[in-house]
HTML snippet that shows the backbone in 3Dmol.js (N, CA, C, O; Angstrom):
<script src="https://3Dmol.org/build/3Dmol-min.js"></script>
<div id="view" style="width:600px;height:400px;position:relative"></div>
<script>
const pdb = `
ATOM      1  N   UNK A   1     112.459 -10.711 123.321  1.00  0.00           N
ATOM      2  CA  UNK A   1     111.382  -9.885 122.845  1.00  0.00           C
ATOM      3  C   UNK A   1     111.185 -10.174 121.365  1.00  0.00           C
ATOM      4  O   UNK A   1     112.167 -10.306 120.636  1.00  0.00           O
ATOM      5  N   UNK A   2     109.952 -10.275 120.904  1.00  0.00           N
ATOM      6  CA  UNK A   2     109.647 -10.495 119.484  1.00  0.00           C
ATOM      7  C   UNK A   2     108.812  -9.335 118.959  1.00  0.00           C
ATOM      8  O   UNK A   2     107.913  -8.839 119.638  1.00  0.00           O
ATOM      9  N   UNK A   3     109.118  -8.923 117.762  1.00  0.00           N
ATOM     10  CA  UNK A   3     108.337  -7.900 117.079  1.00  0.00           C
ATOM     11  C   UNK A   3     108.039  -8.406 115.681  1.00  0.00           C
ATOM     12  O   UNK A   3     108.948  -8.534 114.861  1.00  0.00           O
ATOM     13  N   UNK A   4     106.806  -8.687 115.409  1.00  0.00           N
ATOM     14  CA  UNK A   4     106.456  -9.220 114.097  1.00  0.00           C
ATOM     15  C   UNK A   4     107.105 -10.578 113.892  1.00  0.00           C
ATOM     16  O   UNK A   4     107.008 -11.458 114.748  1.00  0.00           O
ATOM     17  N   UNK A   5     107.762 -10.744 112.763  1.00  0.00           N
ATOM     18  CA  UNK A   5     108.414 -12.012 112.442  1.00  0.00           C
ATOM     19  C   UNK A   5     109.900 -11.999 112.760  1.00  0.00           C
ATOM     20  O   UNK A   5     110.595 -12.974 112.473  1.00  0.00           O
ATOM     21  N   UNK A   6     110.398 -10.927 113.341  1.00  0.00           N
ATOM     22  CA  UNK A   6     111.831 -10.780 113.555  1.00  0.00           C
ATOM     23  C   UNK A   6     112.152 -10.922 115.033  1.00  0.00           C
ATOM     24  O   UNK A   6     111.494 -10.318 115.879  1.00  0.00           O
ATOM     25  N   UNK A   7     113.161 -11.718 115.340  1.00  0.00           N
ATOM     26  CA  UNK A   7     113.658 -11.824 116.709  1.00  0.00           C
ATOM     27  C   UNK A   7     114.452 -10.554 117.008  1.00  0.00           C
ATOM     28  O   UNK A   7     115.337 -10.180 116.239  1.00  0.00           O
ATOM     29  N   UNK A   8     114.148  -9.909 118.091  1.00  0.00           N
ATOM     30  CA  UNK A   8     114.827  -8.672 118.464  1.00  0.00           C
ATOM     31  C   UNK A   8     115.453  -8.867 119.831  1.00  0.00           C
ATOM     32  O   UNK A   8     114.804  -9.350 120.759  1.00  0.00           O
ATOM     33  N   UNK A   9     116.716  -8.491 119.951  1.00  0.00           N
ATOM     34  CA  UNK A   9     117.435  -8.565 121.216  1.00  0.00           C
ATOM     35  C   UNK A   9     117.648  -7.152 121.724  1.00  0.00           C
ATOM     36  O   UNK A   9     117.942  -6.246 120.944  1.00  0.00           O
ATOM     37  N   UNK A  10     117.505  -6.960 123.004  1.00  0.00           N
ATOM     38  CA  UNK A  10     117.711  -5.627 123.563  1.00  0.00           C
ATOM     39  C   UNK A  10     119.184  -5.385 123.820  1.00  0.00           C
ATOM     40  O   UNK A  10     119.904  -6.273 124.276  1.00  0.00           O
ATOM     41  N   UNK A  11     119.623  -4.168 123.522  1.00  0.00           N
ATOM     42  CA  UNK A  11     120.978  -3.740 123.809  1.00  0.00           C
ATOM     43  C   UNK A  11     121.125  -3.643 125.322  1.00  0.00           C
ATOM     44  O   UNK A  11     120.318  -2.993 125.986  1.00  0.00           O
ATOM     45  N   UNK A  12     122.140  -4.279 125.861  1.00  0.00           N
ATOM     46  CA  UNK A  12     122.329  -4.323 127.313  1.00  0.00           C
ATOM     47  C   UNK A  12     122.545  -2.934 127.886  1.00  0.00           C
ATOM     48  O   UNK A  12     122.018  -2.622 128.954  1.00  0.00           O
ATOM     49  N   UNK A  13     123.308  -2.092 127.200  1.00  0.00           N
ATOM     50  CA  UNK A  13     123.630  -0.774 127.733  1.00  0.00           C
ATOM     51  C   UNK A  13     122.462   0.197 127.647  1.00  0.00           C
ATOM     52  O   UNK A  13     122.162   0.877 128.628  1.00  0.00           O
ATOM     53  N   UNK A  14     121.795   0.281 126.499  1.00  0.00           N
ATOM     54  CA  UNK A  14     120.761   1.295 126.334  1.00  0.00           C
ATOM     55  C   UNK A  14     119.347   0.758 126.536  1.00  0.00           C
ATOM     56  O   UNK A  14     118.418   1.532 126.765  1.00  0.00           O
ATOM     57  N   UNK A  15     119.178  -0.559 126.453  1.00  0.00           N
ATOM     58  CA  UNK A  15     117.853  -1.143 126.561  1.00  0.00           C
ATOM     59  C   UNK A  15     117.049  -1.044 125.274  1.00  0.00           C
ATOM     60  O   UNK A  15     115.916  -1.520 125.200  1.00  0.00           O
ATOM     61  N   UNK A  16     117.646  -0.417 124.255  1.00  0.00           N
ATOM     62  CA  UNK A  16     116.959  -0.278 122.969  1.00  0.00           C
ATOM     63  C   UNK A  16     117.024  -1.590 122.200  1.00  0.00           C
ATOM     64  O   UNK A  16     118.001  -2.331 122.310  1.00  0.00           O
ATOM     65  N   UNK A  17     115.987  -1.878 121.424  1.00  0.00           N
ATOM     66  CA  UNK A  17     116.018  -3.116 120.650  1.00  0.00           C
ATOM     67  C   UNK A  17     117.100  -3.087 119.583  1.00  0.00           C
ATOM     68  O   UNK A  17     117.307  -2.070 118.922  1.00  0.00           O
ATOM     69  N   UNK A  18     117.786  -4.205 119.421  1.00  0.00           N
ATOM     70  CA  UNK A  18     118.800  -4.358 118.385  1.00  0.00           C
ATOM     71  C   UNK A  18     118.167  -5.153 117.249  1.00  0.00           C
ATOM     72  O   UNK A  18     117.876  -6.338 117.407  1.00  0.00           O
ATOM     73  N   UNK A  19     117.959  -4.523 116.136  1.00  0.00           N
ATOM     74  CA  UNK A  19     117.349  -5.172 114.983  1.00  0.00           C
ATOM     75  C   UNK A  19     118.475  -5.708 114.110  1.00  0.00           C
ATOM     76  O   UNK A  19     119.419  -4.979 113.806  1.00  0.00           O
ATOM     77  N   UNK A  20     118.388  -6.970 113.704  1.00  0.00           N
ATOM     78  CA  UNK A  20     119.456  -7.525 112.872  1.00  0.00           C
ATOM     79  C   UNK A  20     119.534  -6.822 111.531  1.00  0.00           C
ATOM     80  O   UNK A  20     118.518  -6.355 111.017  1.00  0.00           O
ATOM     81  N   UNK A  21     120.739  -6.740 110.951  1.00  0.00           N
ATOM     82  CA  UNK A  21     120.875  -6.103 109.643  1.00  0.00           C
ATOM     83  C   UNK A  21     120.147  -6.929 108.587  1.00  0.00           C
ATOM     84  O   UNK A  21     119.899  -8.117 108.794  1.00  0.00           O
ATOM     85  N   UNK A  22     119.804  -6.311 107.457  1.00  0.00           N
ATOM     86  CA  UNK A  22     119.151  -7.069 106.391  1.00  0.00           C
ATOM     87  C   UNK A  22     120.060  -8.195 105.925  1.00  0.00           C
ATOM     88  O   UNK A  22     121.284  -8.071 105.953  1.00  0.00           O
ATOM     89  N   UNK A  23     119.446  -9.303 105.494  1.00  0.00           N
ATOM     90  CA  UNK A  23     120.240 -10.432 105.051  1.00  0.00           C
ATOM     91  C   UNK A  23     121.037 -10.045 103.822  1.00  0.00           C
ATOM     92  O   UNK A  23     120.516  -9.445 102.882  1.00  0.00           O
ATOM     93  N   UNK A  24     122.302 -10.398 103.848  1.00  0.00           N
ATOM     94  CA  UNK A  24     123.143 -10.139 102.699  1.00  0.00           C
ATOM     95  C   UNK A  24     123.544 -11.475 102.088  1.00  0.00           C
ATOM     96  O   UNK A  24     123.503 -12.512 102.750  1.00  0.00           O
ATOM     97  N   UNK A  25     123.925 -11.436 100.844  1.00  0.00           N
ATOM     98  CA  UNK A  25     124.355 -12.660 100.176  1.00  0.00           C
ATOM     99  C   UNK A  25     125.763 -12.988 100.618  1.00  0.00           C
ATOM    100  O   UNK A  25     126.656 -12.143 100.557  1.00  0.00           O
ATOM    101  N   UNK A  26     125.958 -14.205 101.059  1.00  0.00           N
ATOM    102  CA  UNK A  26     127.272 -14.686 101.462  1.00  0.00           C
ATOM    103  C   UNK A  26     127.418 -16.116 100.983  1.00  0.00           C
ATOM    104  O   UNK A  26     126.449 -16.876 100.966  1.00  0.00           O
ATOM    105  N   UNK A  27     128.608 -16.476 100.602  1.00  0.00           N
ATOM    106  CA  UNK A  27     128.884 -17.825 100.140  1.00  0.00           C
ATOM    107  C   UNK A  27     130.139 -18.351 100.793  1.00  0.00           C
ATOM    108  O   UNK A  27     130.831 -17.643 101.523  1.00  0.00           O
ATOM    109  N   UNK A  28     130.418 -19.614 100.512  1.00  0.00           N
ATOM    110  CA  UNK A  28     131.621 -20.235 101.059  1.00  0.00           C
ATOM    111  C   UNK A  28     132.227 -21.143  99.998  1.00  0.00           C
ATOM    112  O   UNK A  28     131.512 -21.787  99.230  1.00  0.00           O
ATOM    113  N   UNK A  29     133.543 -21.184  99.969  1.00  0.00           N
ATOM    114  CA  UNK A  29     134.278 -22.056  99.068  1.00  0.00           C
ATOM    115  C   UNK A  29     135.381 -22.713  99.889  1.00  0.00           C
ATOM    116  O   UNK A  29     136.180 -22.027 100.525  1.00  0.00           O
ATOM    117  N   UNK A  30     135.423 -24.038  99.874  1.00  0.00           N
ATOM    118  CA  UNK A  30     136.424 -24.786 100.637  1.00  0.00           C
ATOM    119  C   UNK A  30     137.236 -25.624  99.666  1.00  0.00           C
ATOM    120  O   UNK A  30     136.684 -26.325  98.818  1.00  0.00           O
ATOM    121  N   UNK A  31     138.550 -25.543  99.798  1.00  0.00           N
ATOM    122  CA  UNK A  31     139.444 -26.329  98.948  1.00  0.00           C
ATOM    123  C   UNK A  31     140.244 -27.269  99.839  1.00  0.00           C
ATOM    124  O   UNK A  31     140.894 -26.842 100.794  1.00  0.00           O
ATOM    125  N   UNK A  32     140.186 -28.548  99.514  1.00  0.00           N
ATOM    126  CA  UNK A  32     141.034 -29.539 100.184  1.00  0.00           C
ATOM    127  C   UNK A  32     142.009 -30.035  99.131  1.00  0.00           C
ATOM    128  O   UNK A  32     141.600 -30.611  98.123  1.00  0.00           O
ATOM    129  N   UNK A  33     143.287 -29.817  99.358  1.00  0.00           N
ATOM    130  CA  UNK A  33     144.307 -30.218  98.391  1.00  0.00           C
ATOM    131  C   UNK A  33     145.264 -31.217  99.032  1.00  0.00           C
ATOM    132  O   UNK A  33     145.569 -31.129 100.222  1.00  0.00           O
ATOM    133  N   UNK A  34     145.737 -32.174  98.220  1.00  0.00           N
ATOM    134  CA  UNK A  34     146.670 -33.176  98.716  1.00  0.00           C
ATOM    135  C   UNK A  34     147.504 -33.712  97.564  1.00  0.00           C
ATOM    136  O   UNK A  34     147.196 -33.474  96.396  1.00  0.00           O
ATOM    137  N   UNK A  35     148.555 -34.431  97.900  1.00  0.00           N
ATOM    138  CA  UNK A  35     149.405 -35.092  96.913  1.00  0.00           C
ATOM    139  C   UNK A  35     149.238 -36.596  97.067  1.00  0.00           C
ATOM    140  O   UNK A  35     149.364 -37.138  98.165  1.00  0.00           O
ATOM    141  N   UNK A  36     148.956 -37.257  95.962  1.00  0.00           N
ATOM    142  CA  UNK A  36     148.860 -38.709  95.977  1.00  0.00           C
ATOM    143  C   UNK A  36     150.224 -39.292  95.627  1.00  0.00           C
ATOM    144  O   UNK A  36     150.908 -38.792  94.735  1.00  0.00           O
ATOM    145  N   UNK A  37     150.606 -40.322  96.314  1.00  0.00           N
ATOM    146  CA  UNK A  37     151.933 -40.901  96.091  1.00  0.00           C
ATOM    147  C   UNK A  37     151.926 -41.980  95.019  1.00  0.00           C
ATOM    148  O   UNK A  37     152.992 -42.454  94.626  1.00  0.00           O
ATOM    149  N   UNK A  38     150.749 -42.382  94.532  1.00  0.00           N
ATOM    150  CA  UNK A  38     150.674 -43.500  93.585  1.00  0.00           C
ATOM    151  C   UNK A  38     150.494 -43.067  92.141  1.00  0.00           C
ATOM    152  O   UNK A  38     150.424 -43.921  91.257  1.00  0.00           O
ATOM    153  N   UNK A  39     150.418 -41.794  91.875  1.00  0.00           N
ATOM    154  CA  UNK A  39     150.109 -41.305  90.533  1.00  0.00           C
ATOM    155  C   UNK A  39     151.183 -40.327  90.082  1.00  0.00           C
ATOM    156  O   UNK A  39     151.751 -39.603  90.900  1.00  0.00           O
ATOM    157  N   UNK A  40     151.467 -40.302  88.775  1.00  0.00           N
ATOM    158  CA  UNK A  40     152.481 -39.372  88.251  1.00  0.00           C
ATOM    159  C   UNK A  40     152.030 -37.927  88.414  1.00  0.00           C
ATOM    160  O   UNK A  40     152.828 -37.074  88.805  1.00  0.00           O
ATOM    161  N   UNK A  41     150.767 -37.638  88.122  1.00  0.00           N
ATOM    162  CA  UNK A  41     150.242 -36.292  88.351  1.00  0.00           C
ATOM    163  C   UNK A  41     149.646 -36.296  89.754  1.00  0.00           C
ATOM    164  O   UNK A  41     148.455 -36.559  89.924  1.00  0.00           O
ATOM    165  N   UNK A  42     150.447 -36.014  90.731  1.00  0.00           N
ATOM    166  CA  UNK A  42     150.132 -36.266  92.136  1.00  0.00           C
ATOM    167  C   UNK A  42     149.134 -35.293  92.756  1.00  0.00           C
ATOM    168  O   UNK A  42     148.453 -35.651  93.717  1.00  0.00           O
ATOM    169  N   UNK A  43     149.032 -34.089  92.241  1.00  0.00           N
ATOM    170  CA  UNK A  43     148.186 -33.077  92.862  1.00  0.00           C
ATOM    171  C   UNK A  43     146.709 -33.407  92.660  1.00  0.00           C
ATOM    172  O   UNK A  43     146.283 -33.764  91.562  1.00  0.00           O
ATOM    173  N   UNK A  44     145.943 -33.281  93.732  1.00  0.00           N
ATOM    174  CA  UNK A  44     144.499 -33.457  93.679  1.00  0.00           C
ATOM    175  C   UNK A  44     143.861 -32.396  94.571  1.00  0.00           C
ATOM    176  O   UNK A  44     144.454 -31.969  95.561  1.00  0.00           O
ATOM    177  N   UNK A  45     142.660 -31.979  94.215  1.00  0.00           N
ATOM    178  CA  UNK A  45     141.929 -31.013  95.035  1.00  0.00           C
ATOM    179  C   UNK A  45     140.444 -31.322  94.955  1.00  0.00           C
ATOM    180  O   UNK A  45     139.930 -31.734  93.915  1.00  0.00           O
ATOM    181  N   UNK A  46     139.781 -31.118  96.053  1.00  0.00           N
ATOM    182  CA  UNK A  46     138.320 -31.217  96.117  1.00  0.00           C
ATOM    183  C   UNK A  46     137.815 -29.823  96.467  1.00  0.00           C
ATOM    184  O   UNK A  46     138.267 -29.222  97.442  1.00  0.00           O
ATOM    185  N   UNK A  47     136.881 -29.311  95.674  1.00  0.00           N
ATOM    186  CA  UNK A  47     136.379 -27.955  95.840  1.00  0.00           C
ATOM    187  C   UNK A  47     134.886 -28.036  96.153  1.00  0.00           C
ATOM    188  O   UNK A  47     134.102 -28.565  95.365  1.00  0.00           O
ATOM    189  N   UNK A  48     134.514 -27.514  97.294  1.00  0.00           N
ATOM    190  CA  UNK A  48     133.111 -27.491  97.703  1.00  0.00           C
ATOM    191  C   UNK A  48     132.676 -26.031  97.718  1.00  0.00           C
ATOM    192  O   UNK A  48     133.265 -25.197  98.405  1.00  0.00           O
ATOM    193  N   UNK A  49     131.627 -25.739  96.942  1.00  0.00           N
ATOM    194  CA  UNK A  49     131.166 -24.361  96.804  1.00  0.00           C
ATOM    195  C   UNK A  49     129.707 -24.235  97.206  1.00  0.00           C
ATOM    196  O   UNK A  49     128.873 -25.072  96.861  1.00  0.00           O
ATOM    197  N   UNK A  50     129.424 -23.192  97.928  1.00  0.00           N
ATOM    198  CA  UNK A  50     128.048 -22.782  98.196  1.00  0.00           C
ATOM    199  C   UNK A  50     127.986 -21.302  97.852  1.00  0.00           C
ATOM    200  O   UNK A  50     128.409 -20.463  98.647  1.00  0.00           O
ATOM    201  N   UNK A  51     127.464 -20.974  96.676  1.00  0.00           N
ATOM    202  CA  UNK A  51     127.488 -19.569  96.252  1.00  0.00           C
ATOM    203  C   UNK A  51     126.557 -18.659  97.040  1.00  0.00           C
ATOM    204  O   UNK A  51     126.764 -17.446  97.064  1.00  0.00           O
ATOM    205  N   UNK A  52     125.540 -19.214  97.681  1.00  0.00           N
ATOM    206  CA  UNK A  52     124.610 -18.402  98.465  1.00  0.00           C
ATOM    207  C   UNK A  52     124.149 -19.222  99.662  1.00  0.00           C
ATOM    208  O   UNK A  52     123.392 -20.181  99.507  1.00  0.00           O
ATOM    209  N   UNK A  53     124.601 -18.849 100.850  1.00  0.00           N
ATOM    210  CA  UNK A  53     124.262 -19.608 102.061  1.00  0.00           C
ATOM    211  C   UNK A  53     122.771 -19.583 102.359  1.00  0.00           C
ATOM    212  O   UNK A  53     122.261 -20.485 103.024  1.00  0.00           O
ATOM    213  N   UNK A  54     122.062 -18.563 101.877  1.00  0.00           N
ATOM    214  CA  UNK A  54     120.622 -18.497 102.086  1.00  0.00           C
ATOM    215  C   UNK A  54     119.886 -19.577 101.303  1.00  0.00           C
ATOM    216  O   UNK A  54     118.816 -20.026 101.715  1.00  0.00           O
ATOM    217  N   UNK A  55     120.453 -19.991 100.179  1.00  0.00           N
ATOM    218  CA  UNK A  55     119.846 -21.023  99.340  1.00  0.00           C
ATOM    219  C   UNK A  55     120.295 -22.406  99.782  1.00  0.00           C
ATOM    220  O   UNK A  55     119.497 -23.343  99.802  1.00  0.00           O
ATOM    221  N   UNK A  56     121.572 -22.537 100.137  1.00  0.00           N
ATOM    222  CA  UNK A  56     122.088 -23.800 100.645  1.00  0.00           C
ATOM    223  C   UNK A  56     122.470 -24.816  99.586  1.00  0.00           C
ATOM    224  O   UNK A  56     122.706 -25.977  99.918  1.00  0.00           O
ATOM    225  N   UNK A  57     122.541 -24.419  98.324  1.00  0.00           N
ATOM    226  CA  UNK A  57     122.939 -25.332  97.261  1.00  0.00           C
ATOM    227  C   UNK A  57     124.444 -25.543  97.340  1.00  0.00           C
ATOM    228  O   UNK A  57     125.210 -24.580  97.301  1.00  0.00           O
ATOM    229  N   UNK A  58     124.872 -26.801  97.450  1.00  0.00           N
ATOM    230  CA  UNK A  58     126.292 -27.124  97.542  1.00  0.00           C
ATOM    231  C   UNK A  58     126.725 -27.840  96.271  1.00  0.00           C
ATOM    232  O   UNK A  58     126.073 -28.784  95.823  1.00  0.00           O
ATOM    233  N   UNK A  59     127.840 -27.377  95.691  1.00  0.00           N
ATOM    234  CA  UNK A  59     128.381 -27.978  94.477  1.00  0.00           C
ATOM    235  C   UNK A  59     129.794 -28.463  94.800  1.00  0.00           C
ATOM    236  O   UNK A  59     130.610 -27.710  95.332  1.00  0.00           O
ATOM    237  N   UNK A  60     130.077 -29.726  94.475  1.00  0.00           N
ATOM    238  CA  UNK A  60     131.397 -30.300  94.717  1.00  0.00           C
ATOM    239  C   UNK A  60     132.035 -30.669  93.385  1.00  0.00           C
ATOM    240  O   UNK A  60     131.426 -31.334  92.547  1.00  0.00           O
ATOM    241  N   UNK A  61     133.280 -30.220  93.209  1.00  0.00           N
ATOM    242  CA  UNK A  61     134.048 -30.567  92.015  1.00  0.00           C
ATOM    243  C   UNK A  61     135.434 -31.013  92.440  1.00  0.00           C
ATOM    244  O   UNK A  61     135.808 -30.894  93.607  1.00  0.00           O
ATOM    245  N   UNK A  62     136.190 -31.527  91.486  1.00  0.00           N
ATOM    246  CA  UNK A  62     137.563 -31.930  91.779  1.00  0.00           C
ATOM    247  C   UNK A  62     138.475 -31.335  90.724  1.00  0.00           C
ATOM    248  O   UNK A  62     138.024 -30.922  89.656  1.00  0.00           O
ATOM    249  N   UNK A  63     139.754 -31.297  91.032  1.00  0.00           N
ATOM    250  CA  UNK A  63     140.737 -30.744  90.107  1.00  0.00           C
ATOM    251  C   UNK A  63     142.035 -31.527  90.246  1.00  0.00           C
ATOM    252  O   UNK A  63     142.354 -32.046  91.316  1.00  0.00           O
ATOM    253  N   UNK A  64     142.780 -31.602  89.142  1.00  0.00           N
ATOM    254  CA  UNK A  64     144.054 -32.309  89.141  1.00  0.00           C
ATOM    255  C   UNK A  64     145.230 -31.365  88.900  1.00  0.00           C
ATOM    256  O   UNK A  64     146.380 -31.803  88.853  1.00  0.00           O
ATOM    257  N   UNK A  65     144.942 -30.054  88.746  1.00  0.00           N
ATOM    258  CA  UNK A  65     146.009 -29.072  88.565  1.00  0.00           C
ATOM    259  C   UNK A  65     145.700 -27.826  89.391  1.00  0.00           C
ATOM    260  O   UNK A  65     144.546 -27.537  89.706  1.00  0.00           O
ATOM    261  N   UNK A  66     146.745 -27.110  89.727  1.00  0.00           N
ATOM    262  CA  UNK A  66     146.540 -25.860  90.460  1.00  0.00           C
ATOM    263  C   UNK A  66     145.814 -24.840  89.584  1.00  0.00           C
ATOM    264  O   UNK A  66     145.053 -24.018  90.093  1.00  0.00           O
ATOM    265  N   UNK A  67     146.044 -24.888  88.276  1.00  0.00           N
ATOM    266  CA  UNK A  67     145.363 -23.978  87.365  1.00  0.00           C
ATOM    267  C   UNK A  67     143.853 -24.210  87.387  1.00  0.00           C
ATOM    268  O   UNK A  67     143.074 -23.257  87.348  1.00  0.00           O
ATOM    269  N   UNK A  68     143.442 -25.476  87.449  1.00  0.00           N
ATOM    270  CA  UNK A  68     142.014 -25.788  87.503  1.00  0.00           C
ATOM    271  C   UNK A  68     141.393 -25.282  88.806  1.00  0.00           C
ATOM    272  O   UNK A  68     140.246 -24.836  88.814  1.00  0.00           O
ATOM    273  N   UNK A  69     142.140 -25.351  89.898  1.00  0.00           N
ATOM    274  CA  UNK A  69     141.656 -24.824  91.177  1.00  0.00           C
ATOM    275  C   UNK A  69     141.499 -23.309  91.079  1.00  0.00           C
ATOM    276  O   UNK A  69     140.483 -22.756  91.500  1.00  0.00           O
ATOM    277  N   UNK A  70     142.509 -22.642  90.522  1.00  0.00           N
ATOM    278  CA  UNK A  70     142.436 -21.185  90.367  1.00  0.00           C
ATOM    279  C   UNK A  70     141.266 -20.781  89.472  1.00  0.00           C
ATOM    280  O   UNK A  70     140.586 -19.796  89.757  1.00  0.00           O
ATOM    281  N   UNK A  71     141.024 -21.524  88.398  1.00  0.00           N
ATOM    282  CA  UNK A  71     139.882 -21.235  87.524  1.00  0.00           C
ATOM    283  C   UNK A  71     138.568 -21.348  88.292  1.00  0.00           C
ATOM    284  O   UNK A  71     137.671 -20.521  88.124  1.00  0.00           O
ATOM    285  N   UNK A  72     138.458 -22.378  89.137  1.00  0.00           N
ATOM    286  CA  UNK A  72     137.237 -22.573  89.918  1.00  0.00           C
ATOM    287  C   UNK A  72     137.038 -21.430  90.922  1.00  0.00           C
ATOM    288  O   UNK A  72     135.923 -20.943  91.111  1.00  0.00           O
ATOM    289  N   UNK A  73     138.129 -21.017  91.554  1.00  0.00           N
ATOM    290  CA  UNK A  73     138.043 -19.912  92.517  1.00  0.00           C
ATOM    291  C   UNK A  73     137.642 -18.618  91.811  1.00  0.00           C
ATOM    292  O   UNK A  73     136.774 -17.895  92.300  1.00  0.00           O
ATOM    293  N   UNK A  74     138.258 -18.318  90.676  1.00  0.00           N
ATOM    294  CA  UNK A  74     137.917 -17.106  89.934  1.00  0.00           C
ATOM    295  C   UNK A  74     136.463 -17.128  89.466  1.00  0.00           C
ATOM    296  O   UNK A  74     135.762 -16.119  89.555  1.00  0.00           O
ATOM    297  N   UNK A  75     136.019 -18.263  88.976  1.00  0.00           N
ATOM    298  CA  UNK A  75     134.612 -18.362  88.537  1.00  0.00           C
ATOM    299  C   UNK A  75     133.664 -18.138  89.699  1.00  0.00           C
ATOM    300  O   UNK A  75     132.641 -17.473  89.543  1.00  0.00           O
ATOM    301  N   UNK A  76     133.991 -18.687  90.870  1.00  0.00           N
ATOM    302  CA  UNK A  76     133.162 -18.517  92.046  1.00  0.00           C
ATOM    303  C   UNK A  76     133.136 -17.055  92.485  1.00  0.00           C
ATOM    304  O   UNK A  76     132.073 -16.523  92.804  1.00  0.00           O
ATOM    305  N   UNK A  77     134.293 -16.408  92.503  1.00  0.00           N
ATOM    306  CA  UNK A  77     134.358 -15.002  92.898  1.00  0.00           C
ATOM    307  C   UNK A  77     133.587 -14.102  91.935  1.00  0.00           C
ATOM    308  O   UNK A  77     133.004 -13.103  92.355  1.00  0.00           O
ATOM    309  N   UNK A  78     133.581 -14.446  90.655  1.00  0.00           N
ATOM    310  CA  UNK A  78     132.874 -13.630  89.661  1.00  0.00           C
ATOM    311  C   UNK A  78     131.361 -13.652  89.893  1.00  0.00           C
ATOM    312  O   UNK A  78     130.659 -12.753  89.432  1.00  0.00           O
ATOM    313  N   UNK A  79     130.855 -14.655  90.596  1.00  0.00           N
ATOM    314  CA  UNK A  79     129.430 -14.672  90.876  1.00  0.00           C
ATOM    315  C   UNK A  79     129.041 -13.560  91.845  1.00  0.00           C
ATOM    316  O   UNK A  79     127.855 -13.274  92.008  1.00  0.00           O
ATOM    317  N   UNK A  80     130.021 -12.930  92.490  1.00  0.00           N
ATOM    318  CA  UNK A  80     129.767 -11.843  93.439  1.00  0.00           C
ATOM    319  C   UNK A  80     129.941 -10.473  92.807  1.00  0.00           C
ATOM    320  O   UNK A  80     129.731  -9.459  93.472  1.00  0.00           O
ATOM    321  N   UNK A  81     130.315 -10.422  91.551  1.00  0.00           N
ATOM    322  CA  UNK A  81     130.515  -9.096  90.931  1.00  0.00           C
ATOM    323  C   UNK A  81     129.500  -8.819  89.860  1.00  0.00           C
ATOM    324  O   UNK A  81     129.528  -7.754  89.243  1.00  0.00           O
TER     325      UNK A  81
END
`;
const viewer = $3Dmol.createViewer("view");
viewer.addModel(pdb, "pdb");
viewer.setStyle({}, {cartoon: {color: "spectrum"}});
viewer.zoomTo();
viewer.render();
</script>
């Protein structure tokens, strides 16, 4: 069933239309960390951030220390406050 521009699904039990909740801002942050065996500073991380899934902008950075990863995570989380 369609109403206006919104897809509406009927509730199986009551038959009443189920209207989706308003879009909320959601993001994703993925960290891939590994140790390289050929370098003295072995820790490496790749950080992929999408601060707003509705926009779809993806930012990729890298880090060579756990502190740099933590800084990136904190900065990303602060965008939600």
